[in-house]
C-alpha positions as CSV (number, residue, x, y, z in Angstrom):
1,M,68.6,44.4,103.5
2,N,71.4,45.7,105.6
3,D,73.5,42.4,105.5
4,K,76.5,42.5,103.2
5,M,75.9,41.8,99.8
6,S,78.7,39.3,98.5
7,L,78.7,38.0,94.8
8,S,81.2,36.0,93.1
9,L,81.5,34.1,89.4
10,G,80.1,31.1,91.0
11,D,77.0,32.7,92.6
12,A,74.8,32.4,89.5
13,D,75.6,32.0,85.3
14,P,76.3,34.9,83.7
15,P,72.8,36.3,82.1
16,S,71.9,36.9,78.6
17,P,70.9,40.7,77.5
18,T,67.3,39.2,77.6
19,Q,67.0,38.6,81.2
20,Y,67.2,42.0,82.1
21,S,66.1,44.0,78.8
22,T,63.1,45.4,80.7
23,P,62.8,47.3,83.9
24,C,60.7,44.4,86.5
25,E,57.6,46.4,87.5
26,S,56.4,46.0,91.0
27,P,53.2,43.5,91.4
28,V,49.8,44.9,92.7
29,S,49.7,42.0,95.7
30,G,53.7,42.4,96.7
31,G,53.9,46.1,97.8
32,A,57.1,47.8,98.3
33,A,59.0,44.6,99.4
34,Y,58.2,42.9,96.5
35,L,59.8,45.6,94.7
36,S,63.0,46.2,96.5
37,D,63.5,42.6,96.1
38,A,62.9,42.6,92.8
39,R,65.2,45.4,92.4
40,I,68.1,43.8,94.5
41,E,68.0,40.8,92.0
42,Q,68.1,42.9,88.9
43,V,71.4,45.0,90.2
44,K,73.1,41.4,91.2
45,I,72.1,40.2,87.9
46,W,73.8,43.0,86.2
47,L,76.5,43.4,88.3
48,V,77.5,39.7,87.6
49,S,77.1,40.1,83.6
50,Q,79.6,43.1,84.0
51,F,82.3,41.6,86.2
52,H,82.0,38.6,84.3
53,D,82.9,40.2,81.0
54,A,85.5,42.0,82.8
55,G,87.2,38.9,84.3
56,K,86.8,39.9,88.0
57,H,84.7,39.3,91.1
58,V,81.5,41.3,92.2
59,P,83.0,43.5,95.2
60,D,81.4,43.4,98.6
61,F,78.7,46.4,99.0
62,D,76.4,47.5,101.6
63,D,72.8,47.1,100.0
64,T,71.4,49.9,101.6
65,P,68.1,51.4,99.9
66,Q,70.2,54.3,98.8
67,T,72.8,52.2,97.0
68,I,70.3,49.7,95.2
69,S,68.5,53.0,94.1
70,Y,71.4,54.3,92.6
71,L,72.7,51.2,91.1
72,H,69.5,50.5,90.0
73,N,69.1,53.9,88.0
74,I,72.7,53.0,86.8
75,V,71.2,49.3,85.4
76,T,67.9,50.8,83.7
77,Q,70.4,53.3,82.1
78,S,73.1,50.9,81.1
79,H,69.8,48.4,79.8
80,A,68.3,52.1,77.3
81,Q,71.9,52.0,76.1
82,T,72.1,48.4,75.3
83,E,69.0,48.2,73.8
84,A,69.8,51.5,71.4
85,A,73.2,49.9,70.7
86,T,71.5,46.5,69.7
87,I,69.4,48.5,67.2
88,L,72.4,50.4,65.7
89,L,74.0,47.2,65.6
90,N,71.6,45.2,63.9
91,D,70.7,48.4,61.7
92,F,74.3,48.2,60.3
93,H,74.5,44.9,59.7
94,Q,71.6,45.0,57.4
95,K,73.3,48.1,55.7
96,S,76.3,46.2,55.3
97,A,74.6,43.0,53.8
98,E,72.4,45.3,51.5
99,Y,75.4,47.2,50.7
100,R,77.1,43.7,49.2
101,S,74.4,42.8,47.9
102,Q,74.1,45.7,45.6
103,A,78.2,45.6,45.1
104,A,77.7,41.7,44.0
105,R,74.9,42.5,41.7
106,M,76.6,45.5,40.2
107,R,80.3,43.8,39.8
108,E,78.2,40.9,38.1
109,V,76.5,43.1,35.8
110,L,79.8,44.8,34.9
111,E,81.6,41.7,34.2
112,K,78.9,40.8,31.9
113,M,79.6,44.1,29.8
114,G,83.1,43.1,29.8
115,L,83.8,46.1,32.4
116,S,85.4,44.1,35.3
117,M,87.9,45.4,37.1
118,E,90.5,43.4,35.5
119,R,90.0,44.0,32.1
120,L,89.9,47.8,32.4
121,P,92.7,49.8,31.7
122,S,95.2,51.0,35.0
123,K,94.6,54.5,34.3
124,L,90.9,53.8,34.1
125,V,90.7,52.3,37.6
126,A,92.8,55.0,39.1
127,S,90.4,57.6,38.1
128,A,87.5,55.7,39.3
129,N,89.5,55.3,42.7
130,I,90.4,59.2,42.6
131,L,86.2,59.9,41.8
132,A,85.3,57.8,44.6
133,N,87.9,59.3,47.2
134,V,86.8,63.3,45.9
135,A,83.0,61.6,46.2
136,N,83.7,60.7,49.9
137,L,85.4,63.7,50.6
138,L,83.0,65.8,49.3
139,D,80.6,63.7,51.4
140,I,78.4,62.9,48.4
141,R,75.6,59.8,49.5
142,D,73.0,60.1,46.7
143,T,74.4,57.6,44.2
144,E,70.5,56.4,43.9
145,L,69.5,59.4,42.3
146,S,72.8,60.5,40.6
147,S,72.1,57.5,38.0
148,D,70.0,59.9,36.1
149,E,71.3,61.8,33.4
150,G,73.4,64.8,34.3
151,K,72.6,64.4,37.7
152,H,76.0,62.9,39.0
153,G,78.1,65.9,37.3
154,V,75.5,68.4,39.1
155,S,75.9,66.9,42.5
156,F,79.8,66.8,42.4
157,L,79.3,70.5,41.0
158,V,77.2,71.4,44.0
159,A,79.4,69.3,46.5
160,A,82.6,71.3,44.9
161,F,80.7,74.9,45.1
162,D,79.5,74.5,48.9
163,L,83.0,72.9,49.8
164,S,84.2,76.5,48.0
165,Q,81.8,78.1,50.1
166,R,82.9,76.7,53.4
167,K,86.7,77.6,52.4
168,D,85.9,81.2,51.8
169,E,84.1,81.3,55.1
170,V,87.2,79.8,56.8
171,A,89.7,82.5,54.9
172,E,87.1,85.1,56.5
173,K,87.0,83.8,60.1
174,K,91.3,83.1,59.6
175,A,91.5,87.0,58.1
176,Q,88.9,88.1,61.1
177,A,91.3,85.9,63.8
178,K,94.1,87.4,62.1
179,Q,92.9,91.0,62.7
180,E,91.9,90.3,66.1
181,S,94.9,88.5,67.2
182,R,96.8,91.7,65.9
183,Q,94.6,94.0,67.8
184,L,95.1,91.5,70.9
185,L,98.8,91.9,70.4
186,D,98.8,95.4,70.3
187,F,96.5,95.8,73.1
188,T,99.4,93.5,74.7
189,R,102.3,95.7,73.7
190,K,100.5,98.7,75.2
191,A,99.9,97.1,78.5
192,L,102.8,95.5,78.8
193,A,104.7,99.3,78.1
194,R,102.2,100.4,81.0
195,L,103.2,98.3,83.2
196,T,106.5,99.2,82.8
197,Y,105.7,102.6,83.3
198,L,104.0,102.1,86.4
199,K,107.0,99.9,87.7
200,R,109.4,102.8,87.5
201,I,106.9,105.1,88.7
202,L,106.6,102.7,91.9
203,A,110.4,102.0,92.3
204,Q,110.5,106.0,92.1
205,L,108.2,106.5,94.6
206,E,109.4,103.7,96.8
207,N,113.0,105.9,96.3
208,E,111.6,109.2,97.2
209,T,109.5,107.5,100.6
210,A,112.3,108.0,103.0
211,P,113.0,111.8,102.3
212,S,109.4,112.5,102.2
213,E,108.9,110.4,105.3
214,S,111.3,112.4,107.1
215,E,110.1,115.6,105.6
216,M,106.5,114.9,106.5
217,A,107.9,114.4,110.3
218,H,109.3,118.0,110.0
219,W,106.1,119.3,108.6
220,R,104.1,117.3,111.7
221,S,106.9,119.1,114.4
222,S,106.3,122.7,112.3
223,M,102.3,122.3,112.6
224,V,102.4,121.4,116.3
225,I,104.5,124.4,117.3
226,L,102.0,126.3,114.9
227,D,99.1,125.3,116.5
228,K,100.5,126.3,119.9
229,K,101.4,130.0,118.1
230,G,97.8,130.1,116.6
231,T,96.8,129.5,120.1
232,Q,98.8,131.9,121.3
233,Y,97.9,134.7,118.8
234,L,94.5,134.2,119.4
235,Q,94.7,134.9,123.5
236,E,96.9,138.0,122.1
237,Y,94.3,138.9,119.7
238,S,91.4,138.0,122.6
239,N,93.6,140.3,125.2
240,Y,94.0,143.2,122.4
241,K,90.1,143.6,121.7
242,K,89.3,143.6,124.9
243,M,91.9,146.9,125.5
244,L,90.4,148.3,122.7
245,D,87.1,148.0,124.1
246,R,88.1,149.1,127.2
247,L,89.4,152.3,125.6
248,S,86.2,152.6,123.3
249,Y,87.7,152.1,120.1
250,S,85.6,151.5,116.9
251,P,86.6,150.5,114.0
252,E,85.6,154.1,112.1
253,I,89.1,154.9,113.6
254,R,91.0,153.5,110.9
255,H,94.7,154.3,109.8
256,G,93.5,156.9,107.4
257,V,92.0,159.1,110.3
258,L,94.8,158.6,112.8
259,A,97.2,160.0,109.8
260,E,95.2,162.9,109.1
261,M,95.1,163.9,113.0
262,A,98.6,163.4,113.1
263,D,99.2,165.8,110.0
264,H,96.4,168.6,111.6
265,R,98.8,168.0,114.8
266,R,102.0,168.7,112.7
267,E,100.3,172.1,111.5
268,L,99.1,173.2,114.9
269,Q,102.7,172.6,115.8
270,R,103.8,174.5,113.0
271,E,101.4,177.7,114.0
272,T,102.6,177.6,117.2
273,K,106.0,177.5,116.5
274,P,106.3,181.3,115.8
275,I,104.5,181.8,119.3
276,L,107.2,180.0,121.8
277,E,109.4,181.4,119.7
278,S,108.1,184.9,120.5
279,L,107.9,184.0,124.2
280,R,111.3,182.7,124.0
281,S,112.4,186.3,123.1
282,Y,111.0,188.0,125.7
283,H,113.6,186.5,127.7
284,D,115.9,189.1,126.3
285,L,113.7,192.4,127.3
286,P,115.0,194.4,130.1
287,P,113.1,193.5,133.5
288,D,109.9,195.9,133.5
289,K,107.9,193.7,135.5
290,A,104.7,195.0,134.1
291,L,105.0,194.9,130.5
292,A,106.5,191.0,130.6
293,A,103.5,190.1,132.7
294,L,101.3,191.7,130.4
295,A,103.0,189.8,127.1
296,V,103.1,186.5,129.0
297,E,99.6,187.1,130.0
298,E,98.8,187.8,126.3
299,K,100.9,184.9,125.2
300,K,99.2,182.2,127.7
301,M,95.8,183.9,126.2
302,Q,97.0,182.6,122.8
303,F,98.6,179.5,123.9
304,A,95.5,178.6,125.7
305,A,93.7,179.3,122.9
306,A,95.7,177.2,120.4
307,E,95.4,174.3,122.5
308,K,91.4,174.6,122.9
309,H,91.0,174.4,119.2
310,L,93.4,171.4,119.5
311,E,91.2,169.5,121.4
312,E,88.3,170.6,119.5
313,V,90.0,168.9,116.4
314,L,90.7,166.0,117.7
315,Q,87.2,165.5,119.6
316,S,85.5,166.2,116.3
317,A,87.6,163.6,114.3
318,I,86.7,160.9,117.2
319,P,82.9,159.4,116.8
320,E,81.0,159.2,119.6
């Protein structure tokens, strides 16, 4: 089985199709070995016949089980196609003989009636040829049925109507295809315009890339600085908060409260200003120690009362 298979035209005579028209079946007593040998023999005969028809020698090949199985399948398909082609060929030969016989009979009848081709006018022959060509174009094959009265004309009319319908269908499909082609052309133009716009935008963005990169580098450096500043400000905020906590600062002491306290302080200063001017006027009095001491003590009492009042106001403004 594994030896090289070498076949030539001198090994065997070309077989006829009847020699391998049916596949060889394995006998019950032969087993698998007989079936394999039969397949090899069948493949050899088929190869010799095929290469003989082509005028060539059969090439060498390894007769492995896979190769023999593959070639045997090809042989089986070739046999089936050959049988089908033979059947069709015989049928065509039979129909051709029938057509020639019918044509000879019709020619004899026409000659007896004096309607042979030689006796007919040339215009009538031309019209008959045109009618036959039209029948072939319309694919009219019911010549047997059209021999009845009026049947031939109906067949031509039906075929012409079918042809007109097909023409209308083709025209409709053509119009639809034209409409679709217009839509596709419109879509293509829009796509090209969109592509041109996108290319222009891309070129613009590429031109702006270099300045943008430098600007981004500037922003990166600025962000580093801002990050450091933010850390510094957070540290200062924490320090100020600790200081305010140490001074017992509370959120209730707002700017408005401080502004009111400043206004009240200015009011007290305005009220104490005349007293301070009066005290300064005592410097012009004669040096009477008793009266001067009494006046000084009185002014001191008034000044102490004013300071006490100011302190009370400040303490009332600061919540506990």
